[in-house]
N, C-alpha and C positions, 0 to 999 in steps of 0.2 A: 060541736062547732069546729069548722075547718079553719086552718091558718095558712097564710102565705108562706111558701117555702122558697128560699133563695135559689136552690138548684133546679127549681121548676120554672124559672123565668125562661122566656125565649122571645126571639124576634123572627117573624115570618115575613116574606116578601112576595109581591106579585107585580108584574108589569101591567101598567094601565093602558087600555086601548084609548080611552078618553081621559085627558088630564082632569083629576079631581073626582072621578067616578070610582068609588071604592070597588076593589076587585078581590076576589077570594085568593088567599095565598097559595102559592105553588111551590115554595121551597122554604128552607130554614137557614137563617144566617149562622155561620160557624164561628161564633164569637160571643162576647158579652156586650151589654149595652143597656141603656135606660131611656125612657121617654119622659120629657117634661112638658106638661101643658103650659103653653106660653101665652095664654089668652090675655093676661094682664088684668089685675083686679085693682080698681081705683076706689079708694076710700074718700067719701065726701065729708069735708069738714064743715060742720054747721054750728051756729050759735042758737041753741034751743033751750037754754036754761037748765041744762044738766051737766054734771061734772063728767060723767061717763060719755064716751062717744056714741053716736047713734049707729044703727045697723045699716045705714044707707051705703051701698057699694054698687059698682057696675063694671062691666067688661066691655071695652070699646072695640075689641078685635078678637079674632080666633085664629090661633095657629099652635104648632107644637114643634119642639126641638128633640131630635132623637140622636143620641150620642152612641156611636159604635166605638167601644174601647179598643186600644191597641191589641192586635192579635196577629199571629203568624199569617202573612199573606199567602194566598194559594192561587194557582193558575186558574182554578175553576170559579172562584168567588171574587177576586179582585175586579173582574169586569163589571160587577154590579155597581161598585163605587164609580168606576170610570164612565159607565153609561149614564148614570144619574148626575154626574158632575162635569164631564168633559164633552162627550158626544153620544148621541142616542144610537149606539151600536149594540144590539142585543143578539145578533146572529153572526156567527163567524163565516168568513169567506173560505171556501174549500181550497186547500193547498194543492192546486192542480186537480186533474180528474182522478188521480191515483192516490195521492197522499191522504192520510187519515187526519192530519192536522187541520184545525179550524182557526183562522186568523182574525183576531179582533183588533182593529186599528183605530186609535183615538188621536185626533189632531187638535192641537191647541188653536183656539180661535185667534185669527189675526185681523183681517180687514172686514169681517162680517160675523154676525152672531151665529153661533152653532147651537142647535137645539139639543136639549138633554131628554132622556127617557124618564118619565115620571113613574113612581111606584106607589103602591099602597103598602104601608108597613103595619103589621099587627104586633103589638107590644104588650107584655104583661107577665103574669105568673099563673099559678093554679087557681087564684081567686078572682083577679080582675084582668081585663083585656081592653085595649083601645085600638080602634082602626084609625090610621093616620094616612089619609089620601093626599094626592098631589105632592108626594115627597120627592125632594131632590137634594143633592149634596151641595152644601155651601162651601165646605173646605175639606180637604183630606191631607193626610200625611203618609208618606212612604219613607221608611228608614231601614238601614241595614248596617251591621257591623260584623267584624270577623267572628267566626265560630257560632253565629246565630242565624235565625231565620230573618228574612226581610219582614218588617212589621208594617201593618196597615191600620189606619184609624180614620174615622170620618165623622163630620157633623152634618146631619140632615135637617131640613125644615119641611114640615107638612102643613097643609092649610087648616087642619083642625084635628082634634082628638075626640073620637066618638065612642062611647062605651059599646062594646060588642062582645063577641066570643070568637075564639080562635077557629080558623079553618082546620078541621080535623085531619088526621092521618097523613101528615106531610113527611116525606122520606128525607132523612138526613143525607145530604149529598156526600159522595166520595170525593175527596180533595187531596191535592199534593202540595206540600209547603214549598215555598220559594226560598232557597238557601243562599245566603250571601257569599259563602266561600266558592260557589259555582259561578261567580261573576267574572266576566272578562271586561276590563276597563279600557275604553278607547279614547284617545285624546288627540285632537287635530286642530290646526290653525283654520281660522275662517278663510273662505276662498278655496279650501281643499275639499276632500270628500270625507264626510263624517263616517267614522268607523274604520278608517284606513290604518291607523296606528295603534296597536295594542301596547299598553304599558303594564308590565307584570310587576308584582311585588311592590306596589306603590299605594293602591287605595286600601285604606283600613276601614272606611265606613262612609256613609252618606246620609243626609236627611233632605227630603224634598217636601216642602210645605206649599200646597196648591190651593189658593183661594180662587174658586171657580168664577166669581163675578155674577153668578145667577142670584137673583133676588126677587122677592114678591113685588107686585104692583098693587099697593093698597088703595086702589081707586074705588070711589063709591059705585056700587052696582047692586045694592039691595041686600048684600050679604056681609056678615062680619068677617068671613074668611076670604082670602085672596082668590081671585079667579084667573089670574094671569101672572106672568113673570117677565123679566127683562134681564139682559146681561150687561153688567158694567164690565170695565176692563178686568180680565183675570190678572192676578198677581201671583207669580211663582218665584219662590226664593228657596235657598237651601244652603247646605254646607258639604264640602268634601273634606274628609279627614285622610291625610296622606302621610306616608313616610317621607323623610328628607333623604333624597337620593341624588346621585350624580346626574347632572345635565337637566333632568326634568324639573327639579325644584327651582333651579336658577331661571329656567325659561318661564315658569309660571310666576315667579316673583316679578320678572320683567313685564309679563302680561298684566299683572295686577297693577303695577305702577303706571302703566301706559293706558289702562282701561281697554285693553285689546280683548276682543271677543274670542272665546274658545268653543270648540265643538266637542261635546262629550257623548259617549254612548256607554250605557250600562247594559250589558248583555248577559243575562242569567239563564242558564239551561237547567232543565229538570230531567226526568227520566225519558227514555226513548219513546217516540211515537210508535204506534202499531205499524204504520207504513210510512216511511220517510219519503219526502219529495224535496221542496225547497227548504223545509224545516225537518230536521232529524229528531229534535227533542222538543218537549214542552219548553216554552220560551217566554221570558219577559225582556223586552227591549225598550229602553228609554233613551231617546235621542233629544238633546237639548243644545241650544245655543246659549252660552252663559257669559256673564261679565262679572268679574270679581268686584265686590263692593268694599273691600278693605285690603290693605297690605298687612297680613297677619304676622304675629310674632311666633317664635318657636314655642311649642308645647312639649309635653313629655308623656309617654305611656310605656309601661313595662321596660323602662330604662332606655327607650328609644326617643330620639327627637322626632316630633310629628308637627304638622301644620294643619290647622282647620281653616279652610278657605270658604268664606261666606260669598254667596253669589246670587245674582238674579237672572232670570231667564228673559232673553230679549229676542226680538225678531231681526234677522239679518236679510235685508232685501236681496243682496247679491247671491245669497245661498238659498233664497226662498225657504228659510228655515227658522222656526221658532222652537216648537216642541212637539213631540209625538211619543205616544206609548203604544206598543204592540204587545198583545198577549196571545200566545198560541197554546191551545189545549185541544182536547178531542170532544168538546161539547158543541154540537151543532147550533143550538139556540139556548140562551139562558133560560132555565126553567121558570 
């Protein structure tokens, strides 16, 4: 008799050509996670003259939730989460005709719905496996703190879980971790140019919680699983953890009290690209227009005064800016 082994779990992914049509996996996720069949089981309560309940149950729907646990974010695999949750970009734009960098640009939806890329996820271990088609990201989190990697996690939804077998012989991709200490933090006033003013020795950490707004449309169409999706308003919130420093802290307290919008850029570089052009390094660039949602009090870490600034991401019409994430790597198309 064979037994399931924890270290033989895996999640494999495939881009779908047609949403909801299961596709053989083309790559392996570099992290841990688990699938929950979320079809719902309803127990029918009956008066039948017995003390024990009857065995009458039913499932009114079919879908699944796949949780990607927090793992060090990489330039090569973060785009899977962004393509499935923010915008359906799975092919990088060449960095000019000579650069080896491939640029993946994901824009926050503002005045129109933005389509995501659906995936088939294969989830299981050495004993069981389920195919989960029409998978998209409902929410994801990016976070970073000093002396650590930037971390990524995500919650996916798929329209069903179907017993199957893993696509064989998938190559584990080569990846590079995104390191927080390589971050350059830019902070500017609304009406200015985002990324103009770098503030050194100020940012200690950040958290970005992104609810994508994508959700199933459970309309009657002859199937228990959803066959379409819609986008509700995305909700992006977060926290900046900073040192208390001359000038900058006072200015941000003033902004928090007044509800003034601030423009932030988190620019994190990796190793050098094979051939430089507009970009010299692998890059994660996060641009956001934010508004503080509280006037925080002083905190403490390692004997220093710090402040944790809670914020929400907003759209600033005058700057034509809400949010954007750019990832630069050397992968032409996500496998």
